[in-house]
C-alpha positions in Angstrom: 133.4 95.1 65.7 129.7 95.1 64.6 127.4 94.9 67.6 124.4 92.6 67.3 120.9 94.2 67.6 120.5 92.5 71.0 123.8 94.0 72.3 123.0 97.4 70.9 119.5 97.5 72.4 120.8 96.3 75.7 123.3 99.1 75.8 120.7 101.7 74.8 118.3 100.8 77.6 120.9 100.3 80.3 122.1 103.9 79.5 118.7 105.7 79.3 116.9 103.9 82.1 117.1 106.9 84.6 115.5 109.3 82.1 113.3 106.8 80.2 109.9 107.7 81.8 110.5 111.5 81.5 111.6 111.1 77.8 108.6 108.8 77.0 106.2 111.5 78.0 108.1 114.2 76.1 108.5 112.1 72.9 104.9 110.9 72.7 103.4 114.2 74.1 101.9 112.0 76.8 99.9 110.1 74.2 101.4 106.7 75.2 99.3 106.9 78.4 96.1 107.3 76.5 97.0 104.6 74.1 97.6 102.2 76.9 94.4 103.2 78.7 92.4 102.4 75.6 94.2 99.1 75.1 93.4 98.1 78.7 89.7 98.8 78.1 89.8 96.5 75.1 91.6 93.8 77.1 88.9 93.8 79.8 91.4 92.2 82.3 89.6 90.1 84.9 90.4 90.3 88.6 92.3 87.3 89.9 93.9 86.5 86.6 97.6 85.9 85.6 99.4 88.3 83.3 102.9 88.6 81.8 104.3 91.9 80.6 107.2 91.1 78.2 109.9 93.8 77.7 108.3 95.5 80.7 111.0 98.2 81.0 110.3 100.5 83.9 107.0 98.5 84.6 104.3 101.1 83.8 102.1 98.6 82.0 103.0 95.9 84.5 101.6 98.2 87.2 98.4 98.9 85.2 97.9 95.2 84.8 98.5 94.6 88.6 95.8 97.2 89.4 93.4 95.4 87.0 94.0 91.8 88.3 93.9 93.1 91.9 95.5 91.5 95.0 94.3 88.0 94.1 95.9 88.1 90.7 99.5 87.8 89.7 101.6 89.8 87.2 105.1 89.1 86.0 107.2 91.7 84.3 110.2 90.6 82.3 113.0 92.7 80.8 116.6 92.1 79.8 117.8 95.5 81.0 118.5 95.3 84.7 118.8 99.1 85.0 115.3 99.5 83.5 114.0 96.8 85.9 115.6 98.5 88.9 113.5 101.7 88.2 110.4 99.4 87.9 111.2 97.6 91.2 111.3 101.0 93.1 107.9 102.0 91.6 106.3 98.6 92.5 107.7 98.8 96.1 106.4 102.4 96.5 102.9 101.3 95.5 103.0 98.1 97.7 102.0 95.8 94.8 102.7 92.4 96.3 101.1 90.6 93.3 104.0 91.8 91.0 107.2 89.9 90.3 109.8 91.6 88.1 112.4 89.3 86.6 115.5 89.6 84.3 115.0 87.5 81.2 115.0 87.4 77.4 111.8 87.8 75.3 113.2 85.4 72.7 113.2 82.6 75.2 110.6 83.1 77.9 111.4 81.2 81.1 107.8 79.9 81.6 106.0 76.7 80.9 103.3 76.5 78.1 99.8 77.8 78.9 100.8 79.8 82.0 99.1 83.2 81.6 95.6 84.6 80.8 97.1 87.8 79.3 100.5 88.5 77.7 101.4 92.0 76.8 104.4 93.8 75.1 104.5 97.6 75.0 107.0 99.4 72.8 109.3 96.4 73.0 108.7 94.2 70.0 110.6 96.6 67.7 113.7 96.1 69.8 114.0 92.3 69.6 116.2 90.5 67.0 113.3 88.4 65.7 109.7 89.6 65.9 108.1 86.3 64.9 110.1 84.3 67.4 108.9 86.6 70.3 105.3 86.3 69.1 105.6 82.5 69.0 107.0 82.5 72.5 104.1 84.7 73.7 101.7 82.4 72.0 103.3 79.4 73.7 103.0 80.8 77.3 99.5 82.2 77.0 96.6 79.8 78.0 94.1 78.6 75.4 91.4 81.3 75.4 93.9 83.9 76.5 95.1 86.9 74.6 98.4 88.4 73.5 98.5 92.2 73.1 101.1 94.3 71.4 101.1 98.1 71.7 103.8 99.5 69.4 104.9 102.3 67.1 103.6 101.8 63.6 103.8 103.2 60.1 101.5 106.1 59.3 100.0 105.9 55.8 98.5 109.4 55.3 100.6 111.4 52.8 102.1 114.4 54.5 101.6 113.1 58.0 103.8 110.1 57.2 106.7 112.4 56.1 106.2 114.6 59.2 106.3 111.5 61.5 109.6 110.2 60.0 111.1 113.7 60.2 110.2 113.9 63.8 111.6 110.5 64.6 114.8 111.1 62.7 115.7 114.6 63.7 113.6 116.0 66.5 113.4 113.1 68.9 117.2 112.5 69.0 117.6 116.2 69.8 115.2 115.8 72.8 117.4 112.9 73.8 120.5 115.0 73.6 118.9 118.0 75.5 117.0 116.1 78.2 118.9 112.9 78.7 122.3 113.6 77.1 121.8 110.5 74.9 121.6 111.6 71.3 123.0 108.3 69.9 120.6 106.2 72.0 117.5 108.1 70.8 118.8 107.9 67.2 118.6 104.1 67.7 114.9 104.4 68.7 114.3 106.2 65.3 115.9 103.3 63.5 113.9 100.6 65.3 110.6 102.4 64.7 111.5 103.1 61.0 112.2 99.4 60.3 109.2 98.0 62.2 106.4 96.4 60.1 103.1 98.2 59.4 99.8 97.2 60.9 98.7 94.7 58.3 102.1 93.1 58.1 102.2 92.7 61.9 98.7 91.3 61.9 99.9 88.6 59.4 102.8 87.9 61.7 100.4 87.3 64.6 98.5 84.8 62.4 101.8 83.1 61.4 102.6 82.7 65.1 99.3 80.8 65.5 96.8 83.5 66.7 93.2 83.6 65.7 90.8 86.6 65.6 93.6 89.1 65.2 92.4 92.6 65.5 94.3 95.9 65.4 93.6 99.6 65.9 95.7 102.6 64.9 96.4 105.5 67.3 97.2 109.0 66.4 97.0 108.5 62.7 99.0 105.3 62.7 101.9 106.7 64.8 101.2 103.7 67.0 98.8 100.7 66.9 97.5 97.9 69.2 97.3 94.3 67.9 95.3 91.7 69.9 95.4 88.0 69.1 93.6 85.0 70.7 95.0 81.6 71.3 92.2 79.1 70.6 
């Protein structure tokens, strides 16, 4: 029986949760941390504000947001893999971040009322959902007018040579890392597929606009291996 994308992604993340943080650092050569730090600078998160981190995984970005909003702010992390959330819950507890709430839920149907958050983020999660536009519309719905939605994600390099190298790495090298370090060759092969099929920067910017966002800006990282997109709800 053919698994749906949702079922397949759920299986992947339930299985790799224990090794996810270690593998992330290996796969991106620690670059994902720099990309997120630059993204946070661009966001200029204000103390005391409310943020939502969609597809929060093991809660690294959720924690960065919590540190930015401070004890008077509020950050919710949402993910549909309970095993990934469990790793995040331990991290949050260890740091004593009382302003963080991690919940099990689906990005396609966010369990929040309209205009609830000042910032809504999604980091390396949009490529794993069944319908990119539906998730962007949901993020648009729950962000307040004047608020921003931020997507940090793998992208499609355009430079000849580098592009081919990037795809070779994703297709062959990364699953081998998965096999050697996390005993999960098949799961890391899936991550290659999801990155390969994901829209390029301009196409994703158009999707942001289709979801209702204004002033959509984007910036490539590491030659287009990843990119950040920021859209404002007017």
